[in-house]
N, C-alpha and C positions, 0 to 999 in steps of 0.2 A: 690529199686523201682519196683513196680509190673507193668508188661505190660498188665495186665488183663483189659478188656474193662470195663468202668463204668457200674454200674447196671442200668437197664432200670428204668425210673421214675415210682413211685408207682401210676399208673393211671388206671390199668386194672380193668374191671368189670368181675367177674367170675360168670357165670350163670349155674345153674343146672336145669334140666327139660325143657331145651329149645326146645327139639324135641316134647314136648307134647302140648296139646291144649292151656292151659293158658300160658305156658312158651314161646310158639312161638309168642304169641301176646305181651308178655312182651319184647321179643327180638326186635320186630319191633318198640315198643314204645321207647325202649332204643336207637334205631337207629335214631329216630326222635329227641330225647331230649338230647342226649349226643354226645360227639365226641371221647370218650376214646375207646381204644381197648376192645373188648369183647371176652372172651374165654368161650366156651361152654364145660362143662364137660359131656362127652358122654360115655355111656357104649358100649365098643367096644374092639376087640382083640388087636388093636394097633392104633396108631395115624392116619395111612392111612385109616383104617376102620372107625375111628371116622369122618374123613373128608368126607368119602363117605356117612356116615349117615347124615351129615350136608347138603350135596348136595341133598340127598333124601328128607330132610325136605323142602328145597327150592323149589323143584319140586312139592311136594305134597301140600304145603301151598301157594306158590306164583306163581307156574306154570313155573318156570325157574330155572335151576340148577345153573346159574351164577348170580342170582339176588342179592345175598348178597355181600356187599362191603368187601374189603380185610381186614378191621379191625376186622372182625368176623372170628375166627378160632375155631377149635375143638381139644380137648385133650382127649385121651382115659383115662377113670377113672371108677373105681368100688366103688361106695359110700358105699358098704357094707364091704369093706376091709380096714384095717389100711393103712394109707398113700395112700388111694385110689387105692391100688394095684400097685403103682409105686415104682420101685427100682432104677431108673436111675437119681435121682436128680431133675427130672422135677417138683416135688411138691414144693421143696424149691425155685426153680427158679420162679415158679408162685407166691408163697406166697410173695416173696420179692418185687413184683410189684403190689400186690393186694390192690386196694383202697376199693372195696366193693365186698362181696360175696352175690349174690342173690340166695336164695335156694328155688326153685320151685318144685324140684323133690320129688315125694311121690307116694306111692301106694294108689289109691282111691277106691280100692276094699273093699266092706263091709263084705265079707265072708272069709277073711283070718283068720287063727289061730292067737292067740295073739303073739305067737313066731315069725311067719312069718311077721306079721305087724310090730312088734318091730324091726326086722332085717332091714326092709326097712326104715320105718318112723323115728324111734328113732336112729338107727345106722347111717343112712345117715346124719341126723342132727348133730349127734355127730362128724362125720368126717368134716362137714362144720364149726362147732365151732372150731375144732382143726386147720383147715386151717386158719381161721380168727385169732386165737391166735398165730399161727406160723408167720403170716404176721406181727403182732404187735411186735413180738420178733425181726423180721428182719428190723424193722423201718418203715414198711408200715402201712397205716391206719387200714386195716383189719376190716372194718365195716361189719355187717351182717344184711341183710334184709331177714327175714324168712317168708315164706308163710305158714300159718296154716289154720284153718277153724273156722268159727263162732260156729260150732257145738261141740267145746271143752266144751261148757257149758252143754252138755248132755240134759237130760230131766229136764226142769225147769218150774215153774209156775210164775216166776217173770222176770222182764225186765233183759235181759242178757247184763250186762254192760261190757264196755271195760276193766275195772280194775278187773273183775272177771275171772273165777268163784271163789266165795268166800268160798264155801264149796265143799267137794268132790262130783263131779257130778255123776249121774247115766247115764252111756253112753249107746247108742243104739247098738253099735258094736265096734269091735276092731279098726276100723279106727279112730273113735272119741277119743278113749282112748289113742291110740298111738300118735295122733297129740297133745294131751295135754302133754303127756310125752315128746314129742319132744320140746315143748315150754319150759319145765323145763330144758332141756339140754342147752338151750341158756343162762341160768342163770350163766353158767360157765364164761361168759363174763360179767363183772360187768357194762360195759357201751358199747355204740356203737352198740346197737341192736334195730331194729325195727321189729315188728311182724304184718303181715297183715292177717286178718281173713275174708275171703270171706264167703258168705252164699252159696246158690246153684248157681253155675256159669252157665250162659246160653249164647246164641249167642250175637253177636255184637249189640249194642243198635240201630245202624242206619241201618245196612244191614241184621241183623239176622244171619250172618255167624257163623258157628261152625264146628268143626271137631269131636265133641263128642256128641253122641245122647243117653245119659243115663239120669237117674234120672227123671226130669220132662218130658223129651221127650218120655218116655215109655208110660205114660197115654195119652199124646198128640197124639201120633201116633195111639193108640187104638181108641181114639175119632175120629180122621180123617178117620179111616177105618170103622167106624160104629160098633166097637167092645166093646164100653164102654157105657152101658146103664144107669149107675149110677155113681156118683162122689165118688170115694173111699176114704172117710175120713169125719171127722166132719166139719160141715158147717163153724164153727168159727175158724178153725185151721189157723195158720199163714203160708203163703207160701212166703218165702223171696227169691227173685230172684235178681241176680246182673249180668249185662252184662259183658262179659269178657273184653271188652275194658276199662271199668271203673276200674276193678281190676288192670289191667295192668298199668293204669295211676297212681294209688296209689303207686304201686311198683316203677315205674319210678320216681315219684315225691320224694320218699324217698331216692332214689339213688342220686338225684340232691340236696337234702337238708340233708346233714349228721348231722346237728344239731338236727334233729328230732329222738327221741327214743320212745320206748314204743309200745303200742298196737293201731292198727288202724283197726276197723271193717268195711270192705267193704261190706255193706249190704244195703237193702232197709229200714231197721229199722221199725219204727212205721208207715211208709208210705207203707209198704208191704201190699198186699191184703189178705183178708181172703179167704178160699178155695171156698166157694160158689160164691162170686162175681167174682173170677177168672174163675171158671167154666162157669159162665153165659157169660162172654166175649168170651171164647173159643167156646162155642156153637153158639153164634151169628156170630162169624167170619166164622165158618165152615158151617153155615146155617143148623144146626140140632136142633131138639127140645131141650129145656132146660132139664137138668138132675138134679135130687135131690141128695144131699149128703147122703150117708149111711156109717157110721163109720165101720160097720162090713165088708164092701166090701173092706176095705184097704188091706186085705190079698191077693187080686188079684195082688198087686204091688210087692209081694215077698220081696226082700231085701230092697226095697225102702219104704215099708209100714210105718215105723216109721216117715218118713218125711212128711206124710200126716196127722200127728197128733201132730203138734208142738203147744204147749199151750201158748207161750209167744213170744214177738218180741225181736229182738236184738237192742241194742243201736247203733244208727248211730251218731257218734260224730265227732271225729277228721278227719275221712276219707272224710267227706263232704267238708272240706276245701281243700282237695287234688284231688277233681274231681268226687266224687260219687254224682250223681244226680238221685234219684229214678225215673224210667220211668213209667208213668201210664200204667197199663196193657192194656188199650184200644189202646195204641200206640205200646207196646212191643209185645203183642201176635200175631198180624197180621204179623209182621216182622219175628218172630220166625217160625211161621207156613209156611209162604211163602218160606223162605229159605229151611226149612226142606223138603218141597215137591220138590223144585228144585233139592236138593241133594239126593232125593230118600230115605230120612231118613238114610243117610249114605252109600247107595249103589252106589251113583254117586258123589263122593267127588268133591267139587268145590274149585278152587283156590281162595285165598283171594287177593284183589287188593293190589298192592304195596303201602305202606303208608309212605314211607320215600323218601328223595331226596338225591342227591349226596352231598349236603352241609346241614347237619342237622341244624335246628334252635334250639339253646339251650334255653329252657324255664325254 
């Protein structure tokens, strides 16, 4: 007879990317809607350093190092290394109690070489697939919720459907290409996989809060500073924006509903604005003269230029049932701009209000 303690129940949620913009909001949404332990995989030298990073996240995001409940812990891990760089048996111990792996970690840089982008986005996903597979071998559910991007469709002139892309896409950069390759990695698991594809993730739908001021915020800041005299892109280009809290709700809903597999595009879809109407709202909110669209001016956006020339919308289907509600630009733009000014466009980071309670309501 063995005196070993029984294995912990297979109830843990494993989260990657939890110290990032989207991942931090996913974490808080999981705290509202679940009661299970949550383990953040954090790049750090050791577990003590990982715990310190978790406390740093709490300070930066919610203004209090001790705000996170005890069911949230951090584990040092390197997603680019086999077995996450662990040689102490911690990986098997974690896998044995893993109900769901939520993979938010990725490099969102558009200028990485293909090799570097693959190492982070494809290699990291491969390690999370391996963790989920190991969990199943050990008798745990090992479900995978993988955060991708709607831009895996690349450049297309037809509605970008959830079941696609149907043909090999023409990608704008290595980010898009490696995110599609990462989706292909998840096929090693024949079931128990849900993929979330957000479009351009912006601030909270209600408060405008964000900790990331890239992509759409670049031209918005230029407009607010009077440095943008024309709108850089075609007037009829699609500009699909999705608030971060809506993406987080889709991810959390999929954690709560393990029977749901497949792709969920967290997008505004055919309710997304075209570029000129969006620009008109921005100018009105800022109180500046209307600006006309000039496609040739898109080069001013540098790495973001291709996203000012999107020729087709994304399909918004299954994610609508999980919480995505396209926000009219007349409502969203003032909130984004107001928060951006308050935060000094990233120079004065603002904490996010605590969104959970001591006794979460499971929804």
